[in-house]
N, CA, C and O of each residue as an XYZ file, in Angstrom:
924
protein
N     101.038     70.332     94.206
C     101.625     71.277     93.256
C     101.950     72.591     93.967
O     101.166     73.064     94.791
N     103.092     73.173     93.652
C     103.486     74.441     94.246
C     102.535     75.548     93.820
O     101.980     75.526     92.721
N     102.358     76.519     94.714
C     101.557     77.690     94.379
C     102.482     78.880     94.210
O     103.524     78.976     94.858
N     102.088     79.773     93.339
C     102.917     80.941     93.060
C     102.119     82.217     93.278
O     100.902     82.194     93.463
N     102.843     83.327     93.250
C     102.225     84.641     93.281
C     102.277     85.203     91.868
O     103.340     85.247     91.249
N     101.128     85.630     91.363
C     101.047     86.215     90.021
C     100.737     87.695     90.171
O      99.670     88.066     90.659
N     101.669     88.535     89.753
C     101.528     89.989     89.862
C     101.224     90.565     88.484
O     101.999     90.388     87.544
N     100.099     91.249     88.373
C      99.695     91.827     87.094
C      99.599     93.340     87.229
O      98.738     93.858     87.940
N     100.489     94.040     86.540
C     100.489     95.502     86.535
C     100.147     96.006     85.140
O     100.109     95.240     84.178
N      99.902     97.303     85.051
C      99.644     97.869     83.740
C      98.765     99.102     83.812
O      98.312     99.508     84.882
N      98.536     99.684     82.649
C      97.754    100.904     82.553
C      96.267    100.631     82.819
O      95.826     99.482     82.819
N      95.514    101.692     83.041
C      94.086    101.552     83.306
C      93.367    100.981     82.087
O      93.749    101.233     80.945
N      92.329    100.214     82.355
C      91.467     99.654     81.311
C      92.207     98.760     80.316
O      91.881     98.730     79.129
N      93.201     98.035     80.815
C      93.891     97.058     79.955
C      93.366     95.648     80.204
O      93.904     94.681     79.666
N      92.324     95.529     81.012
C      91.747     94.208     81.253
C      92.475     93.402     82.299
O      92.359     92.177     82.329
N      93.232     94.077     83.171
C      93.976     93.378     84.221
C      93.055     92.566     85.119
O      93.307     91.395     85.400
N      91.981     93.214     85.565
C      91.063     92.542     86.481
C      90.366     91.363     85.818
O      90.161     90.324     86.446
N      90.005     91.522     84.564
C      89.304     90.451     83.847
C      90.147     89.195     83.774
O      89.676     88.108     84.109
N      91.398     89.334     83.338
C      92.245     88.148     83.193
C      92.676     87.625     84.561
O      92.877     86.422     84.726
N      92.820     88.514     85.539
C      93.190     88.072     86.889
C      92.084     87.211     87.486
O      92.363     86.192     88.118
N      90.833     87.613     87.291
C      89.695     86.825     87.775
C      89.661     85.462     87.090
O      89.426     84.438     87.732
N      89.900     85.462     85.774
C      89.894     84.208     85.020
C      90.959     83.252     85.542
O      90.700     82.066     85.745
N      92.154     83.782     85.757
C      93.264     82.955     86.233
C      92.982     82.404     87.630
O      93.193     81.221     87.900
N      92.501     83.281     88.512
C      92.234     82.863     89.886
C      91.190     81.746     89.917
O      91.336     80.773     90.656
N      90.150     81.891     89.121
C      89.100     80.872     89.078
C      89.633     79.563     88.529
O      89.339     78.497     89.070
N      90.418     79.631     87.456
C      90.959     78.419     86.819
C      91.932     77.698     87.744
O      91.926     76.470     87.829
N      92.773     78.475     88.442
C      93.820     77.891     89.288
C      93.356     77.600     90.711
O      94.035     76.894     91.456
N      92.202     78.142     91.085
C      91.751     78.006     92.466
C      92.536     78.908     93.401
O      92.731     78.584     94.573
N      92.990     80.050     92.875
C      93.774     81.007     93.653
C      92.867     82.109     94.203
O      91.712     82.240     93.797
N      93.408     82.895     95.130
C      92.725     84.069     95.655
C      92.973     85.232     94.690
O      94.101     85.448     94.249
N      91.926     85.969     94.371
C      92.072     87.146     93.510
C      91.918     88.412     94.336
O      90.980     88.532     95.125
N      92.833     89.355     94.158
C      92.747     90.629     94.867
C      92.844     91.769     93.857
O      93.844     91.909     93.153
N      91.796     92.575     93.798
C      91.728     93.738     92.911
C      92.200     94.958     93.701
O      91.409     95.596     94.395
N      93.481     95.277     93.595
C      94.010     96.393     94.388
C      93.481     97.729     93.895
O      93.354     98.676     94.671
N      93.173     97.807     92.604
C      92.604     99.044     92.082
C      91.289     99.374     92.763
O      90.976    100.541     92.999
N      90.513     98.331     93.081
C      89.238     98.531     93.766
C      89.461     99.096     95.166
O      88.637     99.856     95.675
N      90.579     98.720     95.783
C      90.878     99.223     97.122
C      91.134    100.732     97.069
O      90.649    101.479     97.920
N      91.893    101.175     96.070
C      92.152    102.607     95.913
C      90.882    103.349     95.522
O      90.667    104.487     95.939
N      90.043    102.700     94.721
C      88.765    103.302     94.347
C      87.869    103.467     95.573
O      87.153    104.460     95.693
N      87.910    102.497     96.474
C      87.091    102.565     97.687
C      87.516    103.739     98.568
O      86.670    104.451     99.109
N      88.824    103.938     98.711
C      89.313    105.083     99.487
C      88.910    106.386     98.803
O      88.539    107.355     99.466
N      88.986    106.403     97.480
C      88.588    107.588     96.716
C      87.106    107.881     96.909
O      86.716    109.030     97.112
N      86.287    106.845     96.846
C      84.841    107.011     97.039
C      84.563    107.550     98.442
O      83.708    108.417     98.621
N      85.281    107.037     99.427
C      85.145    107.529    100.797
C      85.466    109.029    100.856
O      84.725    109.809    101.454
N      86.579    109.418    100.229
C      86.993    110.827    100.242
C      85.943    111.714     99.579
O      85.675    112.825    100.037
N      85.357    111.214     98.501
C      84.316    111.977     97.812
C      83.076    112.144     98.685
O      82.513    113.236     98.768
N      82.656    111.074     99.329
C      81.454    111.126    100.165
C      81.649    112.031    101.379
O      80.695    112.620    101.889
N      82.898    112.134    101.834
C      83.202    112.973    102.994
C      83.511    114.418    102.591
O      83.798    115.257    103.445
N      83.451    114.701    101.300
C      83.734    116.056    100.827
C      85.199    116.436    100.900
O      85.537    117.617    100.982
N      86.073    115.434    100.870
C      87.510    115.694    100.988
C      88.184    115.926     99.639
O      89.292    116.459     99.578
N      87.514    115.526     98.558
C      88.103    115.729     97.236
C      87.001    116.100     96.244
O      85.932    115.490     96.206
N      87.298    117.104     95.460
C      86.412    117.539     94.379
C      87.283    118.241     93.350
O      88.490    118.380     93.547
N      86.686    118.678     92.268
C      87.466    119.298     91.202
C      88.216    120.512     91.739
O      87.609    121.477     92.204
N      89.552    120.452     91.666
C      90.376    121.583     92.076
C      90.666    121.667     93.554
O      91.328    122.609     93.989
N      90.195    120.715     94.347
C      90.421    120.773     95.797
C      90.543    119.369     96.378
O      89.679    118.523     96.147
N      91.603    119.121     97.127
C      91.844    117.811     97.736
C      92.444    118.030     99.111
O      93.588    118.470     99.229
N      91.681    117.726    100.151
C      92.142    117.894    101.534
C      92.902    116.627    101.941
O      92.348    115.743    102.595
N      94.154    116.554    101.552
C      94.978    115.375    101.785
C      95.149    115.103    103.272
O      95.071    113.958    103.716
N      95.385    116.175    104.047
C      95.628    116.003    105.488
C      94.418    115.371    106.179
O      94.578    114.512    107.046
N      93.225    115.789    105.802
C      92.016    115.242    106.419
C      91.848    113.766    106.067
O      91.434    112.967    106.906
N      92.169    113.410    104.828
C      92.063    112.004    104.427
C      93.050    111.148    105.207
O      92.707    110.058    105.666
N      94.279    111.643    105.356
C      95.290    110.903    106.112
C      94.825    110.698    107.553
O      94.990    109.618    108.121
N      94.245    111.739    108.134
C      93.767    111.681    109.514
C      92.660    110.634    109.672
O      92.554    109.980    110.709
N      91.838    110.488    108.625
C      90.690    109.573    108.699
C      91.005    108.154    108.214
O      90.140    107.282    108.282
N      92.214    107.908    107.732
C      92.567    106.583    107.218
C      92.321    105.435    108.211
O      91.850    104.376    107.796
N      92.624    105.609    109.503
C      92.381    104.499    110.447
C      90.918    104.059    110.499
O      90.621    102.932    110.896
N      90.012    104.939    110.103
C      88.597    104.611    110.145
C      88.062    104.042    108.845
O      86.855    103.852    108.692
N      88.961    103.770    107.908
C      88.550    103.212    106.615
C      88.880    101.723    106.593
O      90.044    101.335    106.681
N      87.861    100.908    106.477
C      88.046     99.458    106.430
C      87.553     98.928    105.092
O      86.401     99.135    104.712
N      88.441     98.242    104.385
C      88.105     97.701    103.066
C      88.191     96.178    103.129
O      89.161     95.620    103.642
N      87.180     95.526    102.607
C      87.177     94.061    102.603
C      86.554     93.555    101.313
O      85.896     94.300    100.587
N      86.773     92.276    101.041
C      86.209     91.631     99.859
C      85.330     90.463    100.324
O      85.730     89.677    101.182
N      84.130     90.364     99.743
C      83.234     89.249    100.055
C      82.818     88.579     98.748
O      82.338     89.237     97.826
N      83.009     87.269     98.683
C      82.722     86.534     97.458
C      81.224     86.473     97.195
O      80.441     86.085     98.062
N      80.840     86.864     95.980
C      79.449     86.794     95.545
C      79.318     85.596     94.617
O      79.728     85.645     93.457
N      78.745     84.524     95.140
C      78.707     83.268     94.384
C      77.973     83.380     93.052
O      78.485     82.883     92.049
N      76.785     84.014     92.990
C      76.096     84.143     91.700
C      76.902     84.903     90.655
O      76.860     84.576     89.469
N      77.646     85.931     91.106
C      78.453     86.718     90.178
C      79.775     86.024     89.848
O      80.332     86.212     88.766
N      80.265     85.228     90.785
C      81.509     84.502     90.552
C      82.763     85.273     90.900
O      83.861     84.873     90.514
N      82.621     86.381     91.629
C      83.809     87.118     92.060
C      83.514     87.857     93.360
O      82.360     88.005     93.764
N      84.593     88.320     94.010
C      84.450     89.018     95.285
C      84.128     90.491     95.046
O      84.746     91.147     94.208
N      83.153     90.998     95.796
C      82.787     92.407     95.699
C      83.466     93.196     96.815
O      83.866     92.640     97.838
N      83.585     94.501     96.595
C      84.298     95.371     97.530
C      83.331     95.978     98.544
O      82.253     96.460     98.198
N      83.753     95.937     99.804
C      82.958     96.526    100.890
C      83.780     97.618    101.567
O      84.954     97.431    101.885
N      83.137     98.752    101.777
C      83.756     99.878    102.470
C      83.031    100.081    103.786
O      81.850    100.429    103.815
N      83.752     99.859    104.876
C      83.153     99.962    106.220
C      81.839     99.184    106.306
O      80.840     99.667    106.838
N      81.873     97.970    105.767
C      80.729     97.069    105.870
C      79.657     97.229    104.814
O      78.693     96.464    104.805
N      79.794     98.206    103.917
C      78.782     98.446    102.888
C      79.319     98.064    101.508
O      80.448     98.401    101.154
N      78.500     97.361    100.744
C      78.879     96.967     99.390
C      78.946     98.219     98.506
O      77.944     98.907     98.312
N      80.146     98.503     97.971
C      80.331     99.686     97.116
C      80.838     99.288     95.733
O      81.390    100.117     95.009
N      80.651     98.018     95.367
C      81.178     97.507     94.097
C      80.748     98.380     92.916
O      81.580     98.731     92.079
N      79.489     98.728     92.837
C      79.009     99.537     91.720
C      79.411    101.005     91.890
O      79.765    101.671     90.918
N      79.356    101.499     93.115
C      79.650    102.915     93.372
C      81.062    103.318     92.962
O      81.289    104.445     92.522
N      82.011    102.393     93.107
C      83.408    102.756     92.864
C      83.804    102.654     91.391
O      84.932    102.996     91.035
N      82.892    102.189     90.527
C      83.236    101.968     89.122
C      82.806    103.105     88.202
O      82.811    102.947     86.981
N      82.435    104.246     88.774
C      81.964    105.352     87.961
C      83.127    106.149     87.367
O      84.261    106.072     87.840
N      82.818    106.914     86.320
C      83.827    107.761     85.693
C      84.279    108.857     86.651
O      85.426    109.301     86.596
N      83.369    109.297     87.536
C      83.722    110.327     88.514
C      84.801    109.828     89.465
O      85.765    110.541     89.742
N      84.644    108.612     89.964
C      85.671    108.022     90.824
C      86.973    107.852     90.035
O      88.056    108.111     90.559
N      86.867    107.424     88.796
C      88.055    107.255     87.948
C      88.824    108.560     87.805
O      90.049    108.560     87.677
N      88.091    109.679     87.828
C      88.735    110.971     87.656
C      89.573    111.405     88.844
O      90.450    112.256     88.700
N      89.318    110.830     90.025
C      90.048    111.226     91.232
C      91.002    110.159     91.767
O      91.888    110.467     92.564
N      90.828    108.901     91.333
C      91.535    107.800     91.987
C      93.055    107.917     91.884
O      93.755    107.563     92.832
N      93.577    108.400     90.771
C      95.032    108.505     90.638
C      95.617    109.512     91.623
O      96.737    109.336     92.103
N      94.859    110.572     91.926
C      95.324    111.573     92.897
C      95.348    110.979     94.303
O      96.278    111.223     95.072
N      94.330    110.206     94.630
C      94.278    109.570     95.945
C      95.378    108.516     96.067
O      96.021    108.390     97.110
N      95.583    107.762     94.986
C      96.596    106.701     94.999
C      98.012    107.256     95.093
O      98.940    106.525     95.440
N      98.186    108.529     94.790
C      99.511    109.143     94.860
C      99.897    109.538     96.287
O     101.045    109.901     96.541
N      98.941    109.468     97.217
C      99.211    109.844     98.621
C      99.958    108.697     99.306
O      99.447    107.582     99.403
N     101.163    108.983     99.775
C     102.026    107.940    100.348
C     101.376    107.204    101.512
O     101.516    105.986    101.620
N     100.668    107.917    102.385
C     100.028    107.276    103.534
C      98.956    106.279    103.091
O      98.785    105.225    103.704
N      98.243    106.621    102.032
C      97.223    105.713    101.493
C      97.889    104.459    100.942
O      97.445    103.341    101.205
N      98.952    104.655    100.179
C      99.651    103.525     99.576
C     100.234    102.613    100.653
O     100.166    101.389    100.538
N     100.802    103.202    101.689
C     101.399    102.406    102.765
C     100.346    101.533    103.440
O     100.581    100.351    103.693
N      99.189    102.118    103.729
C      98.115    101.384    104.392
C      97.639    100.219    103.528
O      97.474     99.105    104.025
N      97.421    100.469    102.252
C      96.881     99.442    101.372
C      97.921     98.391    100.990
O      97.589     97.212    100.866
N      99.167     98.801    100.803
C     100.224     97.836    100.478
C     100.394     96.827    101.612
O     100.578     95.637    101.360
N     100.333     97.292    102.846
C     100.437     96.387    103.996
C      99.316     95.351    103.967
O      99.550     94.168    104.215
N      98.097     95.801    103.663
C      96.965     94.884    103.578
C      97.158     93.881    102.441
O      96.873     92.693    102.593
N      97.639     94.368    101.311
C      97.835     93.515    100.135
C      98.893     92.446    100.394
O      98.729     91.297     99.985
N      99.969     92.819    101.067
C     101.024     91.850    101.367
C     100.529     90.761    102.315
O     100.923     89.602    102.194
N      99.665     91.135    103.259
C      99.077     90.138    104.158
C      98.191     89.167    103.388
O      98.193     87.965    103.656
N      97.430     89.697    102.425
C      96.532     88.862    101.633
C      97.290     87.824    100.810
O      96.764     86.751    100.515
N      98.520     88.150    100.446
C      99.269     87.249     99.579
C     100.417     86.521    100.239
O     101.261     85.945     99.551
N     100.466     86.535    101.573
C     101.622     85.955    102.261
C     101.735     84.439    102.084
O     102.824     83.880    102.208
N     100.620     83.777    101.796
C     100.649     82.321    101.635
C     100.712     81.880    100.178
O     100.512     80.703     99.877
N     100.987     82.811     99.278
C     101.014     82.546     97.829
C      99.651     82.059     97.347
O      98.658     82.181     98.064
N      99.603     81.510     96.141
C      98.316     81.111     95.596
C      97.406     82.309     95.412
O      96.211     82.239     95.697
N      97.982     83.429     94.928
C      97.226     84.665     94.785
C      97.495     85.294     93.422
O      98.612     85.251     92.906
N      96.448     85.874     92.856
C      96.571     86.676     91.638
C      96.170     88.087     92.016
O      95.037     88.322     92.437
N      97.092     89.027     91.871
C      96.833     90.402     92.299
C      97.148     91.353     91.161
O      98.197     91.248     90.526
N      96.239     92.281     90.905
C      96.500     93.246     89.832
C      96.460     94.667     90.364
O      95.775     94.959     91.344
N      97.205     95.550     89.701
C      97.262     96.943     90.125
C      98.296     97.717     89.338
O      98.464     97.509     88.136
N      98.993     98.618     90.028
C      99.996     99.464     89.373
C     101.421     99.186     89.862
O     102.388     99.443     89.145
N     101.545     98.659     91.084
C     102.878     98.466     91.659
C     103.033     97.097     92.300
O     103.812     96.937     93.240
N     102.302     96.113     91.802
C     102.319     94.792     92.436
C     103.668     94.108     92.249
O     104.225     93.559     93.200
N     104.192     94.140     91.034
C     105.460     93.478     90.758
C     106.680     94.272     91.178
O     107.778     93.723     91.260
N     106.502     95.568     91.446
C     107.638     96.419     91.820
C     107.700     96.705     93.315
O     108.788     96.851     93.871
N     106.533     96.787     93.977
C     106.506     97.170     95.391
C     105.862     96.100     96.277
O     106.456     95.672     97.266
N     104.652     95.672     95.923
C     103.908     94.753     96.794
C     104.562     93.376     96.825
O     104.834     92.835     97.897
N     104.814     92.809     95.642
C     105.445     91.490     95.559
C     106.610     91.519     94.561
O     106.500     90.986     93.457
N     107.730     92.148     94.958
C     108.881     92.225     94.046
C     109.487     90.861     93.742
O     110.232     90.720     92.771
N     109.176     89.841     94.566
C     109.715     88.501     94.344
C     108.670     87.545     93.767
O     108.838     86.328     93.842
N     107.607     88.081     93.196
C     106.567     87.237     92.595
C     107.178     86.349     91.515
O     108.046     86.775     90.753
N     106.704     85.103     91.469
C     107.255     84.147     90.499
C     106.895     84.504     89.062
O     107.655     84.211     88.139
N     105.735     85.139     88.871
C     105.331     85.556     87.527
C     104.814     86.985     87.579
O     103.889     87.304     88.326
N     105.433     87.840     86.770
C     105.014     89.234     86.688
C     104.595     89.550     85.251
O     105.298     89.223     84.295
N     103.452     90.182     85.127
C     102.946     90.576     83.818
C     102.730     92.079     83.799
O     102.382     92.679     84.816
N     102.938     92.682     82.636
C     102.687     94.117     82.482
C     101.771     94.298     81.282
O     102.171     94.068     80.140
N     100.523     94.719     81.555
C      99.499     94.832     80.520
C      99.495     96.227     79.903
O      99.586     97.238     80.600
N      99.388     96.250     78.578
C      99.325     97.528     77.887
C      98.445     97.416     76.651
O      98.177     96.319     76.160
N      98.004     98.561     76.157
C      97.210     98.658     74.934
C      97.137    100.148     74.605
O      97.422    100.986     75.460
N      96.763    100.475     73.390
C      96.687    101.881     73.009
C      95.604    102.585     73.831
O      94.634    101.959     74.257
N      95.777    103.882     74.047
C      94.807    104.644     74.834
C      93.430    104.601     74.182
O      92.411    104.528     74.869
N      93.405    104.646     72.854
C      92.124    104.629     72.139
C      91.390    103.306     72.335
O      90.178    103.292     72.552
N      92.119    102.202     72.261
C      91.516    100.890     72.466
C      90.963    100.781     73.882
O      89.858    100.280     74.090
N      91.735    101.250     74.844
C      91.319    101.157     76.241
C      90.106    102.050     76.525
O      89.204    101.669     77.272
N      90.100    103.240     75.919
C      88.968    104.144     76.111
C      87.693    103.556     75.512
O      86.612    103.687     76.085
N      87.826    102.912     74.362
C      86.670    102.292     73.718
C      86.093    101.192     74.598
O      84.876    101.092     74.751
N      86.959    100.368     75.177
C      86.512     99.281     76.056
C      85.821     99.848     77.292
O      84.755     99.381     77.691
N      86.436    100.851     77.886
C      85.886    101.449     79.101
C      84.551    102.123     78.805
O      83.605    102.004     79.584
N      84.476    102.826     77.685
C      83.245    103.506     77.283
C      82.115    102.494     77.119
O      81.004    102.709     77.606
N      82.403    101.390     76.432
C      81.382    100.369     76.197
C      80.924     99.739     77.509
O      79.742     99.450     77.694
N      81.872     99.533     78.411
C      81.553     98.957     79.717
C      80.594     99.855     80.494
O      79.627     99.374     81.085
N      80.863    101.154     80.491
C      80.026    102.108     81.218
C      78.647    102.233     80.579
O      77.637    102.313     81.277
N      78.611    102.251     79.240
C      77.333    102.348     78.528
C      76.474    101.112     78.800
O      75.265    101.211     79.014
N      77.129     99.941     78.785
C      76.399     98.688     78.994
C      75.745     98.601     80.370
O      74.733     97.921     80.538
N      76.320     99.285     81.347
C      75.735     99.242     82.691
C      74.786    100.409     82.941
O      74.275    100.578     84.048
N      74.551    101.222     81.889
C      73.540    102.261     81.974
C      74.042    103.660     82.267
O      73.240    104.582     82.414
N      75.357    103.842     82.355
C      75.902    105.167     82.619
C      75.846    106.030     81.356
O      76.050    105.535     80.248
N      75.570    107.314     81.533
C      75.563    108.248     80.406
C      76.918    108.938     80.341
O      77.221    109.809     81.156
N      77.718    108.548     79.379
C      79.071    109.084     79.256
C      79.354    109.446     77.805
O      78.678    108.982     76.887
N      80.365    110.284     77.620
C      80.811    110.696     76.284
C      82.178    110.082     76.042
O      83.043    110.131     76.917
N      82.384    109.502     74.864
C      83.642    108.807     74.568
C      84.845    109.718     74.786
O      85.846    109.297     75.365
N      84.752    110.957     74.326
C      85.888    111.873     74.460
C      86.266    112.099     75.925
O      87.443    112.267     76.245
N      85.276    112.103     76.808
C      85.552    112.257     78.243
C      86.269    111.027     78.796
O      87.168    111.134     79.631
N      85.853    109.860     78.312
C      86.487    108.620     78.754
C      87.934    108.574     78.277
O      88.828    108.204     79.039
N      88.169    108.944     77.028
C      89.532    108.958     76.480
C      90.414    109.923     77.258
O      91.555    109.600     77.586
N      89.890    111.102     77.553
C      90.658    112.085     78.320
C      90.996    111.538     79.703
O      92.109    111.728     80.194
N      90.043    110.865     80.325
C      90.277    110.275     81.644
C      91.380    109.226     81.584
O      92.247    109.191     82.458
N      91.357    108.373     80.565
C      92.386    107.342     80.393
C      93.761    107.984     80.243
O      94.725    107.545     80.869
N      93.852    109.015     79.421
C      95.137    109.679     79.180
C      95.640    110.394     80.427
O      96.834    110.365     80.723
N      94.739    111.030     81.153
C      95.140    111.732     82.380
C      95.604    110.743     83.441
O      96.582    111.000     84.143
N      94.910    109.615     83.564
C      95.319    108.602     84.546
C      96.676    108.010     84.179
O      97.493    107.743     85.060
N      96.921    107.803     82.891
C      98.223    107.302     82.453
C      99.337    108.229     82.931
O     100.355    107.780     83.458
N      99.123    109.525     82.738
C     100.153    110.505     83.115
C     100.355    110.525     84.625
O     101.488    110.474     85.104
N      99.248    110.599     85.382
C      99.351    110.670     86.835
C      99.957    109.396     87.423
O     100.796    109.461     88.322
N      99.532    108.239     86.916
C     100.044    106.973     87.431
C     101.535    106.810     87.160
O     102.266    106.260     87.983
N     101.979    107.292     86.002
C     103.370    107.105     85.593
C     104.312    108.153     86.171
O     105.526    107.947     86.186
N     103.770    109.280     86.650
C     104.621    110.381     87.093
C     104.525    110.707     88.580
O     105.149    111.666     89.032
N     103.759    109.935     89.354
C     103.690    110.204     90.791
C     105.034    109.856     91.440
O     105.788    109.028     90.927
N     105.317    110.492     92.558
C     106.598    110.291     93.235
C     106.664    108.933     93.931
O     107.700    108.268     93.907
N     105.559    108.524     94.549
C     105.546    107.278     95.320
C     105.032    106.136     94.452
O     103.883    106.147     94.008
N     105.892    105.158     94.216
C     105.532    103.939     93.482
C     104.865    104.221     92.136
O     103.735    103.788     91.907
N     105.543    104.935     91.249
C     104.938    105.201     89.937
C     104.753    103.915     89.140
O     105.423    102.913     89.392
N     103.836    103.955     88.177
C     103.598    102.806     87.319
C     104.785    102.634     86.380
O     105.010    103.455     85.491
N     105.538    101.563     86.586
C     106.658    101.217     85.700
C     106.652     99.705     85.516
O     106.155     98.962     86.361
N     107.205     99.275     84.415
C     107.305     97.846     84.154
C     108.499     97.285     84.914
O     109.622     97.763     84.755
N     108.255     96.269     85.741
C     109.352     95.611     86.453
C     110.311     95.007     85.423
O     109.889     94.575     84.351
N     111.593     94.983     85.755
C     112.598     94.488     84.810
C     112.324     93.054     84.376
O     112.615     92.678     83.241
N     111.764     92.253     85.279
C     111.528     90.847     84.962
C     110.070     90.560     84.601
O     109.648     89.403     84.596
N     109.298     91.614     84.299
C     107.894     91.424     83.914
C     107.790     91.129     82.417
O     108.595     91.611     81.621
N     106.806     90.345     82.055
C     106.537     90.022     80.662
C     105.437     90.957     80.161
O     104.348     91.001     80.732
N     105.721     91.697     79.105
C     104.746     92.662     78.587
C     103.714     91.967     77.697
O     104.053     91.168     76.824
N     102.445     92.296     77.947
C     101.345     91.758     77.150
C     100.593     92.932     76.527
O      99.872     93.645     77.225
N     100.755     93.138     75.223
C     100.009     94.178     74.507
C      98.761     93.525     73.933
O      98.831     92.763     72.969
N      97.620     93.833     74.535
C      96.390     93.164     74.114
C      95.505     94.041     73.223
O      94.296     93.827     73.138
N      96.112     95.022     72.565
C      95.357     95.932     71.708
C      94.504     95.171     70.701
O      93.367     95.550     70.420
N      95.073     94.083     70.157
C      94.377     93.341     69.113
C      94.107     91.890     69.497
O      93.988     91.021     68.633
N      94.011     91.637     70.805
C      93.729     90.283     71.288
C      92.278     90.154     71.723
O      91.691     91.101     72.246
N      91.710     88.988     71.507
C      90.411     88.682     72.108
C      90.668     88.264     73.554
O      91.807     87.989     73.932
N      89.611     88.217     74.358
C      89.763     87.787     75.750
C      90.281     86.353     75.826
O      91.096     86.026     76.689
N      89.804     85.502     74.922
C      90.242     84.101     74.915
C      91.718     83.998     74.551
O      92.457     83.227     75.164
N      92.148     84.765     73.562
C      93.556     84.747     73.147
C      94.456     85.231     74.282
O      95.520     84.666     74.537
N      94.013     86.274     74.947
C      94.785     86.810     76.067
C      94.901     85.787     77.192
O      95.988     85.562     77.724
N      93.774     85.167     77.551
C      93.777     84.188     78.632
C      94.674     83.005     78.297
O      95.460     82.567     79.138
N      94.566     82.483     77.079
C      95.375     81.327     76.672
C      96.865     81.653     76.724
O      97.670     80.829     77.156
N      97.225     82.848     76.286
C      98.635     83.255     76.277
C      99.186     83.340     77.699
O     100.283     82.856     77.979
N      98.412     83.959     78.594
C      98.871     84.142     79.965
C      98.846     82.818     80.727
O      99.744     82.546     81.524
N      97.827     81.997     80.489
C      97.766     80.696     81.160
C      98.971     79.844     80.780
O      99.506     79.116     81.615
N      99.396     79.932     79.534
C     100.584     79.194     79.094
C     101.824     79.665     79.859
O     102.685     78.858     80.208
N     101.913     80.989     80.122
C     103.041     81.528     80.898
C     103.000     81.018     82.333
O     104.041     80.743     82.930
N     101.787     80.891     82.888
C     101.638     80.354     84.246
C     102.123     78.919     84.288
O     102.854     78.537     85.202
N     101.723     78.115     83.302
C     102.108     76.709     83.260
C     103.616     76.564     83.122
O     104.215     75.700     83.763
N     104.224     77.381     82.311
C     105.685     77.362     82.145
C     106.376     77.686     83.464
O     107.364     77.052     83.835
N     105.840     78.681     84.166
C     106.410     79.104     85.466
C     106.297     77.970     86.484
O     107.251     77.686     87.208
N     105.143     77.330     86.539
C     104.925     76.233     87.489
C     105.821     75.053     87.168
O     106.365     74.421     88.074
N     105.982     74.747     85.883
C     106.853     73.649     85.484
C     108.296     73.915     85.875
O     109.046     72.992     86.195
N     108.678     75.188     85.847
C     110.046     75.548     86.204
C     110.338     75.372     87.681
O     111.504     75.335     88.076
N     109.301     75.262     88.509
C     109.473     75.077     89.944
C     109.541     73.607     90.341
O     109.952     73.279     91.454
N     109.138     72.726     89.432
C     109.095     71.297     89.774
C     110.463     70.658     89.677
O     110.605     69.462     89.931
């Protein structure tokens, strides 16, 4: 059976990673969480004191980019690949609200995007990959056989993100999470380099009122239709 590239773009906290993991596992494809890659660079910048509220030393981050190595290692008990930064597991560290507050600014740096896009294209050169992010269908894989664009209301997304953070023990305020979601939407959509836009040939999935099962079934059906069209 032919293998395809599945590009999933969309706003923050729309469940891109969740459905991408489900699809990759079901299809036996490689899953790549590009958002985690940008989060890892952001976490690095924070630990090095290169970014904080009101101050971002972009030049220093660009200078240090060659020394940043990001990799994924599959965790069998968890059932998905975790993110490693320079050999250290940072899967939990990069999922904080603090990292979320800076990641869009880091992702807007052209040198960062160039470095990570090159890595992402190498990961998907043999197809059989499910990749999610902000510019997968427009920049990383403009010729992907199936492109999806995930969306939902900001309030729905903030509620999901808030519950996720609370469930893992983080102390957060819903209003702060909502503000973060709205700010990331603006920054992601208005940056100069590779802004978040829906590819012309992408299929929009509004999951505001969908269960995870409904979402998966709908998208899996689109995958099957795409594969049948190649036979």
